[in-house]
C-alpha positions in Angstrom: 0.0 0.0 0.0 2.8 2.4 0.9 4.6 1.8 -2.4 1.4 2.3 -4.3 0.8 5.7 -2.5 4.3 6.8 -3.2 4.0 5.9 -6.9 0.7 7.9 -7.1 2.3 10.9 -5.4 5.3 10.7 -7.8 3.1 10.3 -10.9 0.9 13.2 -9.7 4.0 15.4 -9.3 5.3 14.5 -12.8 1.9 15.3 -14.4 1.9 18.7 -12.6 5.4 19.5 -13.8 4.6 18.7 -17.4 1.5 20.9 -17.3 3.5 23.7 -15.7 4.3 26.4 -18.3 7.4 27.6 -16.4 8.7 24.0 -16.2 8.3 23.7 -19.9 9.9 27.1 -20.6 12.9 26.2 -18.4 13.5 23.1 -20.4 13.2 25.0 -23.8 15.5 27.8 -22.7 18.0 25.7 -20.9 17.5 26.9 -17.4 18.3 24.5 -14.6 15.0 25.1 -12.8 11.6 26.8 -13.2 12.8 29.0 -10.3 14.8 31.0 -12.8 11.6 32.7 -13.9 11.0 33.9 -10.4 14.2 35.9 -10.4 13.5 37.2 -13.9 10.2 38.5 -12.7 11.7 40.0 -9.5 14.4 41.7 -11.5 11.9 43.1 -14.0 9.9 44.6 -11.2 12.7 45.9 -9.0 15.7 46.2 -11.4 18.3 45.4 -8.8 20.8 43.3 -10.9 23.1 45.5 -13.0 25.8 44.7 -15.5 28.5 45.6 -12.9 26.8 44.1 -9.8 28.8 42.0 -7.3 26.3 39.4 -6.3 26.0 36.6 -3.8 23.5 33.7 -4.5 22.7 31.8 -1.3 21.1 28.3 -1.5 21.8 28.3 -5.2 21.3 24.6 -6.1 20.7 23.6 -8.9 21.8 27.0 -10.3 18.8 28.6 -12.0 19.2 32.0 -10.2 23.0 32.1 -10.8 22.3 31.3 -14.5 19.9 34.3 -14.8 22.4 36.6 -13.0 25.3 35.5 -15.2 23.3 36.6 -18.3 23.0 40.1 -16.9 26.3 40.7 -15.1 29.2 41.3 -17.4 31.8 43.1 -15.3 30.8 42.2 -11.7 31.6 39.1 -9.6 29.1 36.3 -8.8 29.5 33.8 -6.0 27.1 30.9 -5.7 26.8 29.1 -2.4 25.1 25.8 -1.5 25.5 22.6 0.5 25.1 20.6 -2.8 27.6 21.0 -5.6 26.3 22.5 -8.8 27.5 22.0 -12.3 29.8 24.8 -13.5 28.2 28.0 -14.8 30.2 30.4 -16.9 31.2 33.6 -15.0 30.0 32.1 -11.7 32.3 31.1 -8.8 31.0 28.3 -6.5 31.5 27.7 -2.8 30.2 24.4 -1.4 29.5 25.0 2.2 26.9 25.6 4.9 26.0 29.3 4.8 25.0 29.3 8.4 28.5 28.4 9.6 30.8 31.3 10.7 33.7 30.0 8.5 31.5 30.0 5.4 30.5 33.6 6.0 34.2 34.5 6.4 35.0 32.8 3.1 32.2 34.8 1.4 33.5 38.1 2.8 37.0 37.2 1.7 35.9 36.4 -1.8 34.4 39.9 -2.4 37.1 41.6 -0.2 34.7 44.5 0.2 31.0 45.2 0.7 29.0 44.0 -2.3 25.8 45.0 -4.2 23.3 42.2 -4.1 22.3 39.2 -2.1 19.7 36.8 -3.6 18.4 33.8 -1.6 15.9 31.2 -2.7 16.9 29.1 0.3 14.3 26.9 2.0 14.6 24.4 4.8 14.2 20.7 4.0 10.5 19.8 4.2 9.2 17.7 7.1 5.6 17.4 6.1 4.6 19.9 8.8 3.8 23.1 6.9 3.9 25.3 10.0 7.3 23.9 11.0 8.7 24.2 7.5 7.5 27.8 7.3 9.2 28.7 10.6 12.4 27.0 9.7 12.6 28.7 6.2 11.8 32.1 7.7 14.6 31.6 10.3 16.9 31.1 7.3 15.6 34.4 5.8 16.2 36.1 9.1 19.8 34.9 9.1 20.3 36.2 5.6 18.9 39.6 6.6 21.3 39.8 9.5 24.2 38.8 7.3 23.2 41.3 4.5 23.2 44.2 7.0 26.9 43.5 7.6 28.0 42.8 4.1 26.0 44.9 1.6 26.9 48.4 0.4 24.8 51.2 1.7 22.6 51.1 -1.4 22.7 47.3 -1.6 19.7 45.1 -2.2 18.6 41.8 -0.7 16.0 39.5 -2.3 15.0 36.5 -0.2 12.3 33.8 -0.1 9.9 34.1 2.9 6.8 32.1 3.8 3.5 33.5 4.9 3.1 32.1 8.4 2.9 33.0 12.1 6.4 34.4 12.2 6.1 36.4 9.0 5.6 39.7 10.9 8.6 39.1 13.0 10.9 38.6 10.0 9.3 41.6 8.3 10.0 43.8 11.3 13.6 42.6 11.3 14.0 43.6 7.7 12.4 47.0 8.4 14.9 47.5 11.3 17.8 47.1 8.8 16.6 48.6 5.5 14.9 51.8 4.4 12.7 50.1 1.8 11.0 46.7 2.4 8.6 45.3 -0.2 7.0 42.0 -1.0 6.3 40.4 -4.3 4.9 37.0 -5.4 6.0 36.2 -8.9 3.6 34.4 -11.4 6.2 31.6 -11.5 5.4 30.9 -7.8 2.8 28.2 -7.6 -0.6 29.4 -6.4 -0.8 26.9 -3.6 2.7 27.8 -2.3 3.0 30.0 0.8 6.2 31.6 -0.5 6.6 35.2 -1.4 9.7 37.3 -1.9 11.2 40.0 0.3 12.9 42.9 -1.5 15.0 45.1 0.7 17.0 48.2 -0.4 19.2 50.8 1.2 20.7 49.9 4.6 19.8 52.1 7.5 22.6 53.9 9.2 23.0 54.5 12.9 
């Protein structure tokens, strides 16, 4: 019975993927994931990736967001970070590490050698089946990225990060507002309707 249920779930996921216009487009255009279109939409709305941006992509596997960034950035540096190794992308440096560890953050800072322009994060916690817990854990990752960005971004830097609508949403939103002048939210069309995810766009660091 268990195997049968797993097969049904797997088949249902495959059918959804094949019906998904963004999944199809990602295959046609050679993007590594449908998530690439989320960043494309976000950048069309907020226009934060420039040709000379120095950009950090956190939780980058399988590389869709780094791919999109590499098509825009011509004279800046791109660092892609994830626990899982990704296949090489032209103009993108990769660091396989746990972003949450102090040593990883030191390596990131050393790579850029100065404050940088953009942090993008599509990072999410591994799912447990408990949607409330998954939301809390992913939003904690978002909070960690916000804290890190306040120490590493240039004054007019930009952070874009995944955040889930849930009971701790306001807490993370307030943290972002304590660090940045502009805090906005946007759910791209490429995000599935049933998903609780939205994206946080933060710009211009507050100064003491």
